[in-house]
C-alpha positions, 0 to 999 in steps of 0.5 A: 087389174080390173075389178067388177064393182057395182055402180054407186056402191059407196053412196052416202045416205042418212043411215050412215049418220042415223045408225051410230046416233041411234045406237049411242043414244040408247046407250046414253038413255040407259046410262041416264036412267041409272044416274037419274033414278039411282039404279044399277043395271050391271047385273044384266051384264055377262056373268061367265059360265052361269046360265043367268049370265047369258042375258048379258050377251045381248044387253051388256053393250048398252051398259056402262060403269061410269061417264068416262067408260061410256064416253070413250065407247061412244066416240069409237062407235060413232066413227066405226058404225058410220064406216061400217054402214057406209062401206059395208051397207049390205053386211051391216045387220049381220055384222052387228047382230052376229058380232054382239052375239058371238063376242058376248058368248065368247066372253061368257066362255072365257071371262073371269067370274064377274059382271062384264059390261060395255060396248068395247067387245063390239068395238073390237068386232068392228075394228077387226072386221073393217080391217081384215075385210078390207085386206081380204077384198084386195080392193084399194079403197077398202084397203085404205079404210083398213089403213085408217082403222090401224092409225086410229085404233091400232093401239087397242090390240094391247088390251086383249092381253090380261097383263096390260090392264086387269080393270078392263074385260080383256076377255071381251076384247079378245072375243070381239077381235076373233069374232070380227076376224071370223066374220071377215073370212066368212061374210061375203061381199059380192058387191065388190066382185073379184078382180079380172085376170087377163092372160097378159097379166100373168108373169109367164106370159109370152107374147110371141106365142099369143095369136093376137100379139103376133099381129103387131110388129116391133114398133107396136103397129098392127101389121098382121102377117099374110095368111098362108094357104096350104095346098090341102086347103087350096085343093079343098076350096077348088073342090068346093066350087067345082063339080064332078057331075058331067053336064051334057048340052044338046043343041036344038037349033035356032028358032025361026 
């Protein structure tokens, strides 16, 4: 099966490294300010079903509770954001912006009455989007990336259920996962094209009925059958090169 893919689609650029580094740097800068000046920005997180809690939809990914929390999220984002930028460069901005927006809004709708902070919702967006998009494209390289994501982060699926760990925002995880799945379905990736299907690839293809395949013998040699000219076709050819108009020639004699 042949697939139309733009040349040099998977091209390593500085943005593959800079994007995750800048995003993680902002997270650590906010965390450093909290530790350095003994302030707490948790009230800028998502507080479900309260209007003042909506500001956390955009701000919560940059807020973390402790060193372990921000370290775990940083390591995951460094990997996932680099993968997103490298394999889905044209869709990166949309995935990041819409992922943060809708996963945060989903947390605002579903969450328990408490402040929800951290970039884990975005991490679930990225895992879900990269995995499902690779499967939906049916492009072998992206499907391999989906397999790698499952190996690295497949265990995260359990933390979308409330019974596993009440200390984490399972609502944010679930919202991020559903957001990533939705974007994998809705966001187009025209740079990978669609597979081209030929007639001979269909399971019901019969070479004996194909005009071109009938030009080959049983050994695979090109041996077109002799062309049979029907009587009607032969008569039409004769009529085409003949005329029904009478031509009279008059002999005028030889000039001296």
